[in-house]
PDB file of N, CA, C and O in Angstrom:
ATOM      1  N   MET A   1     -29.416  -1.359 -28.154  1.00  0.00           N
ATOM      2  CA  MET A   1     -28.301  -0.857 -27.412  1.00  0.00           C
ATOM      3  C   MET A   1     -28.700   0.426 -26.665  1.00  0.00           C
ATOM      4  O   MET A   1     -28.358   0.600 -25.495  1.00  0.00           O
ATOM      5  N   HIS A   2     -29.421   1.315 -27.346  1.00  0.00           N
ATOM      6  CA  HIS A   2     -29.835   2.568 -26.726  1.00  0.00           C
ATOM      7  C   HIS A   2     -30.683   2.299 -25.477  1.00  0.00           C
ATOM      8  O   HIS A   2     -30.486   2.940 -24.444  1.00  0.00           O
ATOM      9  N   ARG A   3     -31.602   1.375 -25.567  1.00  0.00           N
ATOM     10  CA  ARG A   3     -32.463   1.039 -24.433  1.00  0.00           C
ATOM     11  C   ARG A   3     -31.631   0.561 -23.243  1.00  0.00           C
ATOM     12  O   ARG A   3     -31.896   0.948 -22.104  1.00  0.00           O
ATOM     13  N   HIS A   4     -30.637  -0.270 -23.502  1.00  0.00           N
ATOM     14  CA  HIS A   4     -29.750  -0.793 -22.451  1.00  0.00           C
ATOM     15  C   HIS A   4     -28.999   0.353 -21.761  1.00  0.00           C
ATOM     16  O   HIS A   4     -28.939   0.405 -20.533  1.00  0.00           O
ATOM     17  N   VAL A   5     -28.435   1.257 -22.543  1.00  0.00           N
ATOM     18  CA  VAL A   5     -27.675   2.390 -22.007  1.00  0.00           C
ATOM     19  C   VAL A   5     -28.576   3.309 -21.184  1.00  0.00           C
ATOM     20  O   VAL A   5     -28.200   3.725 -20.088  1.00  0.00           O
ATOM     21  N   VAL A   6     -29.752   3.627 -21.701  1.00  0.00           N
ATOM     22  CA  VAL A   6     -30.671   4.541 -21.005  1.00  0.00           C
ATOM     23  C   VAL A   6     -31.210   3.902 -19.723  1.00  0.00           C
ATOM     24  O   VAL A   6     -31.219   4.539 -18.670  1.00  0.00           O
ATOM     25  N   LYS A   7     -31.652   2.663 -19.808  1.00  0.00           N
ATOM     26  CA  LYS A   7     -32.242   1.985 -18.654  1.00  0.00           C
ATOM     27  C   LYS A   7     -31.264   1.905 -17.485  1.00  0.00           C
ATOM     28  O   LYS A   7     -31.660   2.048 -16.328  1.00  0.00           O
ATOM     29  N   ARG A   8     -30.004   1.679 -17.785  1.00  0.00           N
ATOM     30  CA  ARG A   8     -28.996   1.515 -16.742  1.00  0.00           C
ATOM     31  C   ARG A   8     -28.231   2.808 -16.438  1.00  0.00           C
ATOM     32  O   ARG A   8     -27.322   2.827 -15.608  1.00  0.00           O
ATOM     33  N   ARG A   9     -28.622   3.889 -17.128  1.00  0.00           N
ATOM     34  CA  ARG A   9     -27.975   5.198 -16.940  1.00  0.00           C
ATOM     35  C   ARG A   9     -26.452   5.099 -17.063  1.00  0.00           C
ATOM     36  O   ARG A   9     -25.706   5.607 -16.226  1.00  0.00           O
ATOM     37  N   LEU A  10     -26.024   4.435 -18.123  1.00  0.00           N
ATOM     38  CA  LEU A  10     -24.597   4.204 -18.345  1.00  0.00           C
ATOM     39  C   LEU A  10     -23.891   5.395 -18.981  1.00  0.00           C
ATOM     40  O   LEU A  10     -22.678   5.544 -18.832  1.00  0.00           O
ATOM     41  N   GLY A  11     -24.622   6.234 -19.680  1.00  0.00           N
ATOM     42  CA  GLY A  11     -24.019   7.367 -20.368  1.00  0.00           C
ATOM     43  C   GLY A  11     -24.875   7.784 -21.550  1.00  0.00           C
ATOM     44  O   GLY A  11     -26.101   7.679 -21.518  1.00  0.00           O
ATOM     45  N   LEU A  12     -24.205   8.262 -22.595  1.00  0.00           N
ATOM     46  CA  LEU A  12     -24.886   8.744 -23.793  1.00  0.00           C
ATOM     47  C   LEU A  12     -24.479   7.914 -25.003  1.00  0.00           C
ATOM     48  O   LEU A  12     -23.300   7.620 -25.199  1.00  0.00           O
ATOM     49  N   LEU A  13     -25.448   7.549 -25.795  1.00  0.00           N
ATOM     50  CA  LEU A  13     -25.212   6.868 -27.055  1.00  0.00           C
ATOM     51  C   LEU A  13     -25.619   7.849 -28.145  1.00  0.00           C
ATOM     52  O   LEU A  13     -26.784   8.237 -28.233  1.00  0.00           O
ATOM     53  N   LEU A  14     -24.672   8.246 -28.965  1.00  0.00           N
ATOM     54  CA  LEU A  14     -24.904   9.284 -29.969  1.00  0.00           C
ATOM     55  C   LEU A  14     -24.720   8.720 -31.366  1.00  0.00           C
ATOM     56  O   LEU A  14     -23.800   7.941 -31.618  1.00  0.00           O
ATOM     57  N   GLY A  15     -25.596   9.117 -32.264  1.00  0.00           N
ATOM     58  CA  GLY A  15     -25.497   8.698 -33.650  1.00  0.00           C
ATOM     59  C   GLY A  15     -25.046   9.840 -34.536  1.00  0.00           C
ATOM     60  O   GLY A  15     -25.118  11.005 -34.147  1.00  0.00           O
ATOM     61  N   ALA A  16     -24.584   9.507 -35.720  1.00  0.00           N
ATOM     62  CA  ALA A  16     -24.125  10.505 -36.683  1.00  0.00           C
ATOM     63  C   ALA A  16     -25.264  11.455 -37.027  1.00  0.00           C
ATOM     64  O   ALA A  16     -26.427  11.051 -37.011  1.00  0.00           O
ATOM     65  N   PRO A  17     -24.960  12.672 -37.329  1.00  0.00           N
ATOM     66  CA  PRO A  17     -23.617  13.238 -37.390  1.00  0.00           C
ATOM     67  C   PRO A  17     -23.172  13.790 -36.032  1.00  0.00           C
ATOM     68  O   PRO A  17     -23.856  14.611 -35.421  1.00  0.00           O
ATOM     69  N   ILE A  18     -22.030  13.326 -35.586  1.00  0.00           N
ATOM     70  CA  ILE A  18     -21.378  13.860 -34.392  1.00  0.00           C
ATOM     71  C   ILE A  18     -19.879  13.871 -34.666  1.00  0.00           C
ATOM     72  O   ILE A  18     -19.313  12.858 -35.077  1.00  0.00           O
ATOM     73  N   ASP A  19     -19.250  14.988 -34.445  1.00  0.00           N
ATOM     74  CA  ASP A  19     -17.819  15.111 -34.698  1.00  0.00           C
ATOM     75  C   ASP A  19     -17.027  14.816 -33.439  1.00  0.00           C
ATOM     76  O   ASP A  19     -17.404  15.231 -32.343  1.00  0.00           O
ATOM     77  N   VAL A  20     -15.922  14.093 -33.605  1.00  0.00           N
ATOM     78  CA  VAL A  20     -14.947  13.873 -32.545  1.00  0.00           C
ATOM     79  C   VAL A  20     -13.721  14.654 -32.965  1.00  0.00           C
ATOM     80  O   VAL A  20     -13.144  14.386 -34.019  1.00  0.00           O
ATOM     81  N   LYS A  21     -13.316  15.616 -32.153  1.00  0.00           N
ATOM     82  CA  LYS A  21     -12.237  16.525 -32.523  1.00  0.00           C
ATOM     83  C   LYS A  21     -11.045  16.305 -31.602  1.00  0.00           C
ATOM     84  O   LYS A  21     -11.122  16.567 -30.401  1.00  0.00           O
ATOM     85  N   PHE A  22      -9.929  15.817 -32.179  1.00  0.00           N
ATOM     86  CA  PHE A  22      -8.716  15.575 -31.398  1.00  0.00           C
ATOM     87  C   PHE A  22      -7.833  16.818 -31.357  1.00  0.00           C
ATOM     88  O   PHE A  22      -7.141  17.060 -30.369  1.00  0.00           O
ATOM     89  N   SER A  23      -7.858  17.592 -32.414  1.00  0.00           N
ATOM     90  CA  SER A  23      -7.122  18.848 -32.505  1.00  0.00           C
ATOM     91  C   SER A  23      -7.791  19.689 -33.584  1.00  0.00           C
ATOM     92  O   SER A  23      -8.795  19.272 -34.161  1.00  0.00           O
ATOM     93  N   ASP A  24      -7.245  20.862 -33.858  1.00  0.00           N
ATOM     94  CA  ASP A  24      -7.812  21.702 -34.918  1.00  0.00           C
ATOM     95  C   ASP A  24      -7.703  21.057 -36.296  1.00  0.00           C
ATOM     96  O   ASP A  24      -8.461  21.393 -37.206  1.00  0.00           O
ATOM     97  N   LEU A  25      -6.750  20.124 -36.447  1.00  0.00           N
ATOM     98  CA  LEU A  25      -6.523  19.503 -37.751  1.00  0.00           C
ATOM     99  C   LEU A  25      -6.902  18.027 -37.818  1.00  0.00           C
ATOM    100  O   LEU A  25      -6.834  17.428 -38.891  1.00  0.00           O
ATOM    101  N   ASP A  26      -7.295  17.431 -36.704  1.00  0.00           N
ATOM    102  CA  ASP A  26      -7.510  15.990 -36.671  1.00  0.00           C
ATOM    103  C   ASP A  26      -8.832  15.662 -35.982  1.00  0.00           C
ATOM    104  O   ASP A  26      -9.100  16.138 -34.879  1.00  0.00           O
ATOM    105  N   GLY A  27      -9.647  14.854 -36.633  1.00  0.00           N
ATOM    106  CA  GLY A  27     -10.917  14.438 -36.064  1.00  0.00           C
ATOM    107  C   GLY A  27     -11.554  13.348 -36.897  1.00  0.00           C
ATOM    108  O   GLY A  27     -11.000  12.915 -37.908  1.00  0.00           O
ATOM    109  N   LEU A  28     -12.712  12.912 -36.469  1.00  0.00           N
ATOM    110  CA  LEU A  28     -13.445  11.890 -37.211  1.00  0.00           C
ATOM    111  C   LEU A  28     -14.929  12.060 -36.943  1.00  0.00           C
ATOM    112  O   LEU A  28     -15.329  12.817 -36.059  1.00  0.00           O
ATOM    113  N   GLN A  29     -15.734  11.355 -37.708  1.00  0.00           N
ATOM    114  CA  GLN A  29     -17.176  11.388 -37.531  1.00  0.00           C
ATOM    115  C   GLN A  29     -17.693   9.942 -37.577  1.00  0.00           C
ATOM    116  O   GLN A  29     -18.049   9.435 -38.640  1.00  0.00           O
ATOM    117  N   PRO A  30     -17.727   9.281 -36.396  1.00  0.00           N
ATOM    118  CA  PRO A  30     -18.191   7.896 -36.368  1.00  0.00           C
ATOM    119  C   PRO A  30     -19.693   7.798 -36.622  1.00  0.00           C
ATOM    120  O   PRO A  30     -20.420   8.783 -36.491  1.00  0.00           O
ATOM    121  N   ASP A  31     -20.144   6.613 -36.982  1.00  0.00           N
ATOM    122  CA  ASP A  31     -21.572   6.384 -37.183  1.00  0.00           C
ATOM    123  C   ASP A  31     -22.313   6.358 -35.848  1.00  0.00           C
ATOM    124  O   ASP A  31     -23.461   6.791 -35.753  1.00  0.00           O
ATOM    125  N   ILE A  32     -21.641   5.846 -34.821  1.00  0.00           N
ATOM    126  CA  ILE A  32     -22.227   5.768 -33.485  1.00  0.00           C
ATOM    127  C   ILE A  32     -21.099   5.848 -32.470  1.00  0.00           C
ATOM    128  O   ILE A  32     -20.004   5.338 -32.708  1.00  0.00           O
ATOM    129  N   CYS A  33     -21.366   6.489 -31.338  1.00  0.00           N
ATOM    130  CA  CYS A  33     -20.359   6.528 -30.280  1.00  0.00           C
ATOM    131  C   CYS A  33     -21.037   6.558 -28.916  1.00  0.00           C
ATOM    132  O   CYS A  33     -22.186   6.974 -28.774  1.00  0.00           O
ATOM    133  N   PHE A  34     -20.286   6.105 -27.926  1.00  0.00           N
ATOM    134  CA  PHE A  34     -20.770   6.025 -26.549  1.00  0.00           C
ATOM    135  C   PHE A  34     -19.843   6.837 -25.658  1.00  0.00           C
ATOM    136  O   PHE A  34     -18.620   6.722 -25.742  1.00  0.00           O
ATOM    137  N   ILE A  35     -20.446   7.666 -24.797  1.00  0.00           N
ATOM    138  CA  ILE A  35     -19.721   8.435 -23.791  1.00  0.00           C
ATOM    139  C   ILE A  35     -20.233   7.965 -22.430  1.00  0.00           C
ATOM    140  O   ILE A  35     -21.429   8.059 -22.156  1.00  0.00           O
ATOM    141  N   ALA A  36     -19.344   7.461 -21.579  1.00  0.00           N
ATOM    142  CA  ALA A  36     -19.732   6.982 -20.253  1.00  0.00           C
ATOM    143  C   ALA A  36     -20.275   8.131 -19.405  1.00  0.00           C
ATOM    144  O   ALA A  36     -19.898   9.288 -19.597  1.00  0.00           O
ATOM    145  N   ALA A  37     -21.155   7.806 -18.475  1.00  0.00           N
ATOM    146  CA  ALA A  37     -21.849   8.807 -17.663  1.00  0.00           C
ATOM    147  C   ALA A  37     -20.888   9.778 -16.971  1.00  0.00           C
ATOM    148  O   ALA A  37     -21.182  10.971 -16.899  1.00  0.00           O
ATOM    149  N   GLY A  38     -19.790   9.318 -16.481  1.00  0.00           N
ATOM    150  CA  GLY A  38     -18.846  10.171 -15.775  1.00  0.00           C
ATOM    151  C   GLY A  38     -18.018  11.075 -16.665  1.00  0.00           C
ATOM    152  O   GLY A  38     -17.239  11.890 -16.172  1.00  0.00           O
ATOM    153  N   ARG A  39     -18.178  10.938 -17.968  1.00  0.00           N
ATOM    154  CA  ARG A  39     -17.362  11.714 -18.900  1.00  0.00           C
ATOM    155  C   ARG A  39     -18.178  12.701 -19.724  1.00  0.00           C
ATOM    156  O   ARG A  39     -17.720  13.136 -20.781  1.00  0.00           O
ATOM    157  N   ALA A  40     -19.353  13.059 -19.280  1.00  0.00           N
ATOM    158  CA  ALA A  40     -20.224  13.958 -20.048  1.00  0.00           C
ATOM    159  C   ALA A  40     -19.558  15.303 -20.329  1.00  0.00           C
ATOM    160  O   ALA A  40     -19.953  15.996 -21.267  1.00  0.00           O
ATOM    161  N   GLY A  41     -18.571  15.680 -19.547  1.00  0.00           N
ATOM    162  CA  GLY A  41     -17.867  16.946 -19.744  1.00  0.00           C
ATOM    163  C   GLY A  41     -17.055  17.019 -21.022  1.00  0.00           C
ATOM    164  O   GLY A  41     -16.590  18.099 -21.385  1.00  0.00           O
ATOM    165  N   VAL A  42     -16.870  15.904 -21.716  1.00  0.00           N
ATOM    166  CA  VAL A  42     -16.102  15.926 -22.965  1.00  0.00           C
ATOM    167  C   VAL A  42     -16.943  16.417 -24.136  1.00  0.00           C
ATOM    168  O   VAL A  42     -16.422  16.614 -25.234  1.00  0.00           O
ATOM    169  N   LEU A  43     -18.252  16.618 -23.906  1.00  0.00           N
ATOM    170  CA  LEU A  43     -19.148  17.089 -24.965  1.00  0.00           C
ATOM    171  C   LEU A  43     -19.247  18.607 -24.960  1.00  0.00           C
ATOM    172  O   LEU A  43     -19.306  19.238 -23.905  1.00  0.00           O
ATOM    173  N   THR A  44     -19.265  19.175 -26.150  1.00  0.00           N
ATOM    174  CA  THR A  44     -19.609  20.583 -26.307  1.00  0.00           C
ATOM    175  C   THR A  44     -20.904  20.615 -27.109  1.00  0.00           C
ATOM    176  O   THR A  44     -21.450  19.563 -27.441  1.00  0.00           O
ATOM    177  N   SER A  45     -21.388  21.778 -27.416  1.00  0.00           N
ATOM    178  CA  SER A  45     -22.626  21.856 -28.199  1.00  0.00           C
ATOM    179  C   SER A  45     -22.406  21.449 -29.653  1.00  0.00           C
ATOM    180  O   SER A  45     -23.369  21.193 -30.376  1.00  0.00           O
ATOM    181  N   ARG A  46     -21.135  21.386 -30.091  1.00  0.00           N
ATOM    182  CA  ARG A  46     -20.862  21.087 -31.506  1.00  0.00           C
ATOM    183  C   ARG A  46     -20.058  19.817 -31.741  1.00  0.00           C
ATOM    184  O   ARG A  46     -20.117  19.264 -32.839  1.00  0.00           O
ATOM    185  N   TYR A  47     -19.306  19.329 -30.749  1.00  0.00           N
ATOM    186  CA  TYR A  47     -18.458  18.162 -30.975  1.00  0.00           C
ATOM    187  C   TYR A  47     -18.034  17.526 -29.654  1.00  0.00           C
ATOM    188  O   TYR A  47     -18.288  18.065 -28.577  1.00  0.00           O
ATOM    189  N   ILE A  48     -17.381  16.364 -29.761  1.00  0.00           N
ATOM    190  CA  ILE A  48     -16.781  15.678 -28.623  1.00  0.00           C
ATOM    191  C   ILE A  48     -15.306  16.064 -28.608  1.00  0.00           C
ATOM    192  O   ILE A  48     -14.639  15.983 -29.640  1.00  0.00           O
ATOM    193  N   LYS A  49     -14.787  16.483 -27.454  1.00  0.00           N
ATOM    194  CA  LYS A  49     -13.434  17.033 -27.361  1.00  0.00           C
ATOM    195  C   LYS A  49     -12.320  15.983 -27.328  1.00  0.00           C
ATOM    196  O   LYS A  49     -11.171  16.309 -27.628  1.00  0.00           O
ATOM    197  N   VAL A  50     -12.623  14.762 -26.980  1.00  0.00           N
ATOM    198  CA  VAL A  50     -11.622  13.693 -26.883  1.00  0.00           C
ATOM    199  C   VAL A  50     -12.227  12.404 -27.421  1.00  0.00           C
ATOM    200  O   VAL A  50     -13.398  12.370 -27.802  1.00  0.00           O
ATOM    201  N   ALA A  51     -11.436  11.357 -27.451  1.00  0.00           N
ATOM    202  CA  ALA A  51     -11.940  10.076 -27.942  1.00  0.00           C
ATOM    203  C   ALA A  51     -13.093   9.585 -27.080  1.00  0.00           C
ATOM    204  O   ALA A  51     -13.005   9.632 -25.853  1.00  0.00           O
ATOM    205  N   PRO A  52     -14.180   9.111 -27.699  1.00  0.00           N
ATOM    206  CA  PRO A  52     -15.281   8.541 -26.923  1.00  0.00           C
ATOM    207  C   PRO A  52     -14.858   7.202 -26.316  1.00  0.00           C
ATOM    208  O   PRO A  52     -13.821   6.649 -26.684  1.00  0.00           O
ATOM    209  N   ASP A  53     -15.650   6.692 -25.403  1.00  0.00           N
ATOM    210  CA  ASP A  53     -15.354   5.398 -24.801  1.00  0.00           C
ATOM    211  C   ASP A  53     -15.494   4.266 -25.813  1.00  0.00           C
ATOM    212  O   ASP A  53     -14.814   3.245 -25.711  1.00  0.00           O
ATOM    213  N   LEU A  54     -16.375   4.454 -26.785  1.00  0.00           N
ATOM    214  CA  LEU A  54     -16.577   3.473 -27.851  1.00  0.00           C
ATOM    215  C   LEU A  54     -17.069   4.211 -29.078  1.00  0.00           C
ATOM    216  O   LEU A  54     -17.941   5.074 -28.981  1.00  0.00           O
ATOM    217  N   ASP A  55     -16.519   3.878 -30.223  1.00  0.00           N
ATOM    218  CA  ASP A  55     -17.074   4.414 -31.467  1.00  0.00           C
ATOM    219  C   ASP A  55     -17.040   3.338 -32.533  1.00  0.00           C
ATOM    220  O   ASP A  55     -16.217   2.424 -32.493  1.00  0.00           O
ATOM    221  N   ALA A  56     -17.937   3.462 -33.476  1.00  0.00           N
ATOM    222  CA  ALA A  56     -18.023   2.503 -34.570  1.00  0.00           C
ATOM    223  C   ALA A  56     -18.356   3.252 -35.847  1.00  0.00           C
ATOM    224  O   ALA A  56     -19.189   4.159 -35.858  1.00  0.00           O
ATOM    225  N   ALA A  57     -17.700   2.860 -36.906  1.00  0.00           N
ATOM    226  CA  ALA A  57     -17.946   3.468 -38.216  1.00  0.00           C
ATOM    227  C   ALA A  57     -17.938   2.374 -39.272  1.00  0.00           C
ATOM    228  O   ALA A  57     -17.119   1.456 -39.224  1.00  0.00           O
ATOM    229  N   THR A  58     -18.833   2.478 -40.201  1.00  0.00           N
ATOM    230  CA  THR A  58     -18.878   1.562 -41.328  1.00  0.00           C
ATOM    231  C   THR A  58     -18.063   2.175 -42.453  1.00  0.00           C
ATOM    232  O   THR A  58     -18.398   3.261 -42.927  1.00  0.00           O
ATOM    233  N   PRO A  59     -17.001   1.509 -42.894  1.00  0.00           N
ATOM    234  CA  PRO A  59     -16.180   2.094 -43.953  1.00  0.00           C
ATOM    235  C   PRO A  59     -16.927   2.178 -45.280  1.00  0.00           C
ATOM    236  O   PRO A  59     -17.654   1.261 -45.663  1.00  0.00           O
ATOM    237  N   ALA A  60     -16.735   3.271 -45.956  1.00  0.00           N
ATOM    238  CA  ALA A  60     -17.338   3.452 -47.273  1.00  0.00           C
ATOM    239  C   ALA A  60     -16.306   3.116 -48.340  1.00  0.00           C
ATOM    240  O   ALA A  60     -15.148   3.516 -48.221  1.00  0.00           O
ATOM    241  N   PRO A  61     -16.700   2.390 -49.378  1.00  0.00           N
ATOM    242  CA  PRO A  61     -15.753   2.050 -50.445  1.00  0.00           C
ATOM    243  C   PRO A  61     -15.061   3.278 -51.037  1.00  0.00           C
ATOM    244  O   PRO A  61     -13.900   3.202 -51.437  1.00  0.00           O
ATOM    245  N   SER A  62     -15.755   4.389 -51.092  1.00  0.00           N
ATOM    246  CA  SER A  62     -15.168   5.584 -51.699  1.00  0.00           C
ATOM    247  C   SER A  62     -14.080   6.233 -50.839  1.00  0.00           C
ATOM    248  O   SER A  62     -13.304   7.046 -51.341  1.00  0.00           O
ATOM    249  N   SER A  63     -14.017   5.885 -49.556  1.00  0.00           N
ATOM    250  CA  SER A  63     -13.014   6.512 -48.686  1.00  0.00           C
ATOM    251  C   SER A  63     -11.960   5.530 -48.185  1.00  0.00           C
ATOM    252  O   SER A  63     -11.183   5.879 -47.296  1.00  0.00           O
ATOM    253  N   THR A  64     -11.909   4.323 -48.721  1.00  0.00           N
ATOM    254  CA  THR A  64     -10.977   3.317 -48.240  1.00  0.00           C
ATOM    255  C   THR A  64      -9.529   3.788 -48.288  1.00  0.00           C
ATOM    256  O   THR A  64      -8.798   3.622 -47.312  1.00  0.00           O
ATOM    257  N   ARG A  65      -9.107   4.362 -49.387  1.00  0.00           N
ATOM    258  CA  ARG A  65      -7.726   4.823 -49.513  1.00  0.00           C
ATOM    259  C   ARG A  65      -7.409   5.878 -48.443  1.00  0.00           C
ATOM    260  O   ARG A  65      -6.351   5.827 -47.814  1.00  0.00           O
ATOM    261  N   HIS A  66      -8.308   6.812 -48.242  1.00  0.00           N
ATOM    262  CA  HIS A  66      -8.118   7.850 -47.220  1.00  0.00           C
ATOM    263  C   HIS A  66      -8.070   7.244 -45.823  1.00  0.00           C
ATOM    264  O   HIS A  66      -7.222   7.622 -45.015  1.00  0.00           O
ATOM    265  N   ASP A  67      -8.969   6.308 -45.531  1.00  0.00           N
ATOM    266  CA  ASP A  67      -9.058   5.697 -44.204  1.00  0.00           C
ATOM    267  C   ASP A  67      -7.817   4.893 -43.845  1.00  0.00           C
ATOM    268  O   ASP A  67      -7.479   4.785 -42.666  1.00  0.00           O
ATOM    269  N   LEU A  68      -7.140   4.334 -44.820  1.00  0.00           N
ATOM    270  CA  LEU A  68      -5.964   3.525 -44.557  1.00  0.00           C
ATOM    271  C   LEU A  68      -4.704   4.342 -44.292  1.00  0.00           C
ATOM    272  O   LEU A  68      -3.693   3.779 -43.873  1.00  0.00           O
ATOM    273  N   ARG A  69      -4.735   5.631 -44.522  1.00  0.00           N
ATOM    274  CA  ARG A  69      -3.554   6.474 -44.258  1.00  0.00           C
ATOM    275  C   ARG A  69      -3.352   6.728 -42.815  1.00  0.00           C
ATOM    276  O   ARG A  69      -2.405   7.416 -42.436  1.00  0.00           O
TER     277      ARG A  69
END
């Protein structure tokens, strides 16, 4: 997937750990996320400021109850 994104200059493919911050109290840390080329401004040096164009996370059995809330 990374090769496809880079070769076609589609944007950035980022792997964990990367934080997605929706507000001071709400965020997530996906395993992998994609930011389209035209949206690079949503990145800061520490986190992504809004929802990425695509994100994927593998649920952990230990966090299932938390994830379902």
